[in-house]
C-alpha positions in Angstrom: 0.0 0.0 0.0 1.8 3.2 -1.1 -0.6 5.6 0.5 1.4 6.2 3.7 4.5 7.2 1.7 2.9 9.8 -0.4 3.4 12.7 2.1 7.1 11.9 2.1 7.2 11.8 -1.7 5.5 15.2 -1.8 8.2 16.5 0.6 11.1 15.4 -1.5 9.8 16.4 -4.8 10.7 19.8 -6.2 7.9 22.3 -6.8 6.1 21.2 -10.1 7.8 17.8 -10.0 5.7 14.8 -11.0 5.3 11.2 -9.6 4.1 8.2 -11.5 2.7 5.2 -9.4 2.5 1.8 -11.1 0.6 -0.8 -9.3 -0.6 -4.2 -9.8 -4.1 -3.3 -8.7 -5.6 0.3 -8.7 -8.0 1.1 -5.9 -9.9 4.5 -5.4 -8.0 4.9 -2.2 -4.8 5.4 -4.1 -6.0 8.3 -6.1 -7.7 9.8 -3.1 -4.4 9.4 -1.2 -2.6 11.5 -3.8 -5.1 14.3 -3.2 -5.1 14.1 0.5 -1.3 14.2 0.6 -1.4 17.5 -1.3 -0.7 16.5 -4.9 -2.4 18.2 -7.8 -3.5 17.2 -11.4 -3.9 13.6 -10.4 -5.0 11.3 -13.1 -5.2 7.5 -13.6 -4.9 5.4 -16.8 -4.0 2.0 -18.2 -0.8 1.8 -20.1 -0.5 -1.5 -21.8 -2.9 -3.1 -19.3 -0.9 -1.8 -16.4 -2.7 0.8 -14.1 -0.7 4.1 -13.4 -1.5 7.1 -11.5 0.2 10.3 -12.4 0.3 13.3 -10.2 2.4 16.5 -9.5 3.5 18.8 -6.7 2.0 22.3 -6.8 4.3 25.1 -7.8 3.2 27.1 -4.7 3.6 26.5 -1.0 0.4 25.5 0.7 -0.7 27.2 4.0 1.5 30.2 3.8 -0.2 33.4 5.1 1.2 37.0 5.5 0.2 39.0 8.5 -2.3 41.6 7.7 -1.1 45.2 8.5 -3.3 46.8 11.2 -4.0 50.4 11.0 -4.2 52.0 14.5 -7.3 53.9 15.0 -8.6 56.3 17.7 -12.1 56.3 18.9 -13.7 59.7 19.6 -16.9 60.7 21.2 -18.5 64.1 20.4 -20.8 65.5 23.0 -22.6 68.7 22.5 -23.8 70.9 25.4 -27.4 70.2 24.2 -26.9 66.4 24.8 -28.7 65.3 28.0 -26.7 63.2 30.3 -28.8 60.3 31.9 -28.6 59.5 35.6 -27.7 55.9 36.0 -29.8 55.5 39.1 -33.0 56.1 37.2 -32.5 52.8 35.5 -32.6 50.8 38.8 -35.8 50.1 40.8 -36.1 49.4 44.5 -35.7 45.6 44.1 -32.3 46.2 42.3 -31.0 48.1 45.2 -31.7 45.4 47.8 -28.6 43.5 48.9 -28.5 39.9 47.6 -28.9 37.0 50.2 -26.1 34.6 50.2 -27.3 31.0 50.1 -25.4 28.7 52.3 -25.8 24.9 51.9 -25.7 23.1 55.1 -24.9 19.7 53.7 -21.5 20.5 52.1 
């Protein structure tokens, strides 16, 4: 079963390099293994009755990301003299101002 060695084959191939696998029996797992290992342009064919899978390593590096440049921004709040300031206490009722009773479990 050549599928476990495909990742190593991908590593040693130069970018754009190709690999041809000749097998006595061709199974769908082999072609899927090439794709899962990172190969591209995978195709299978019979050459003189012998099954072959041809695939190549991509010319680009996979999973390479560049950091995004962040612009520093400053938040500003504009308040006019006409704006009305709200009193925070007007949002509370009498039940909100009562102290919370602490529940103590006796069986712990």
